[in-house]
C-alpha positions in Angstrom: -124.8 38.7 -74.7 -122.8 39.0 -71.5 -124.2 38.7 -68.1 -123.1 38.9 -64.5 -124.6 36.9 -61.6 -124.3 38.8 -58.2 -124.2 35.9 -55.7 -126.3 36.5 -52.6 -126.2 33.0 -51.2 -123.8 31.7 -50.0 -123.1 35.1 -48.7 -119.4 34.5 -48.4 -118.7 33.5 -52.1 -115.7 35.2 -53.7 -114.5 34.7 -57.3 -111.0 34.6 -58.4 -110.6 38.5 -58.1 -112.3 38.6 -54.6 -115.8 39.9 -55.8 -119.1 38.2 -55.4 -120.2 37.8 -59.0 -119.8 35.4 -61.9 -119.5 36.6 -65.5 -120.5 34.6 -68.5 -123.2 34.2 -71.1 -126.6 32.5 -71.3 -125.9 29.9 -74.0 -129.3 28.4 -74.1 -132.9 29.3 -72.9 -134.6 25.9 -72.4 -138.0 27.6 -71.5 -139.2 30.6 -69.6 -138.2 29.0 -66.3 -134.8 27.4 -67.2 -131.6 28.7 -68.8 -128.0 27.3 -69.1 -125.2 29.7 -68.2 -121.6 29.2 -69.1 -119.1 31.1 -67.0 -116.1 32.9 -68.4 -113.8 31.0 -66.0 -114.3 27.9 -63.8 -115.9 28.5 -60.4 -115.7 26.7 -57.2 -118.9 27.0 -55.4 -120.3 24.9 -52.5 -118.4 21.8 -53.5 -118.9 22.2 -57.3 -116.1 23.2 -59.6 -117.0 23.9 -63.2 -118.1 26.6 -65.7 -121.7 25.5 -66.5 -124.7 26.3 -64.4 -128.4 25.4 -64.8 -130.3 28.6 -63.8 -134.0 28.5 -62.8 -136.1 31.5 -62.0 -136.6 32.1 -58.3 -139.9 33.9 -58.7 -142.9 32.8 -60.8 -143.5 36.3 -62.0 -140.1 36.3 -63.7 -139.2 34.5 -66.9 -136.1 33.9 -69.1 -136.4 35.4 -72.7 -133.8 36.5 -75.2 -132.2 39.7 -74.1 -133.6 39.5 -70.5 -132.2 42.4 -68.5 -132.3 40.9 -65.0 -133.9 37.9 -63.1 -133.4 36.5 -59.7 -132.1 32.9 -60.0 -131.3 29.6 -58.4 -128.2 28.1 -59.8 -127.1 24.4 -59.9 -123.8 23.2 -61.3 -123.9 20.9 -64.3 -121.1 19.0 -65.9 -121.7 20.4 -69.5 -124.2 22.3 -71.5 -126.4 19.2 -71.5 -128.1 19.0 -74.8 -131.2 17.0 -73.7 -132.4 19.0 -70.7 -135.6 18.0 -69.3 -137.2 20.5 -66.9 -137.9 17.8 -64.4 -134.0 17.4 -64.0 -134.0 20.5 -61.9 -135.4 18.7 -58.9 -132.6 16.2 -59.0 -129.8 18.9 -59.0 -128.2 20.4 -55.9 -128.7 24.1 -55.4 -125.4 25.9 -55.4 -126.4 29.6 -55.1 -129.0 32.1 -55.2 -128.3 35.3 -57.1 -129.3 38.1 -59.5 -128.5 37.7 -63.2 -128.0 41.0 -64.7 -127.1 42.1 -68.3 -123.3 43.2 -68.0 -122.2 46.7 -68.9 -119.5 45.3 -71.2 
């Protein structure tokens, strides 16, 4: 399923075509709080360059589940899809963005 993340912080983020969103797929839902997102292209964002992000819900009342329509997220760059994600790792990662994950209209 394809998703777009509309980046709100940093407010000046621009992707390769000049817009403020990242396209890709949720490749794994770790639990209702955390998901792994793979971008369609490499992204340069706040000193990170890559195509995998660990997304965490920004608000407690929201959760990740298969087919989620939208959720406000914090995003942290990760080097790969990290097979053995432990939810406690999120405290060790540097926040790269805040955004709205929405199912794409593709």
